[in-house]
C-alpha angles and dihedrals in degrees: 000000000000102000123066133186088256088061089053089053090052091051091050092051091046089054090050091051091050090051090050093054103120093199093068120110121231090260092050091048090051091050092048091047091055090047091049090050090053091048091050092049091053091042090054090056093047091051091046090052092048089051091052091051091049092051091050090050090049091051089052092047092049099042107021125204093350092081097048095094088058093045104049094165092065098035142027115302118217 
């Protein structure tokens, strides 16, 4: 996979830097704010998905093979 959570962090900071650009007009600030809101909405979903994957990995680490039928994406599905 090409994108990593570190890349997401970079995108979020880039959006923050664009919002902090004092040379922007009111219209440009409004446009950047809408763009930043869209980035944050997607970022929230990416982070939520990463959290779900981490919880599934923890279940597997804590309970071993017994949870694989309930976690078909990390194990063999029947």
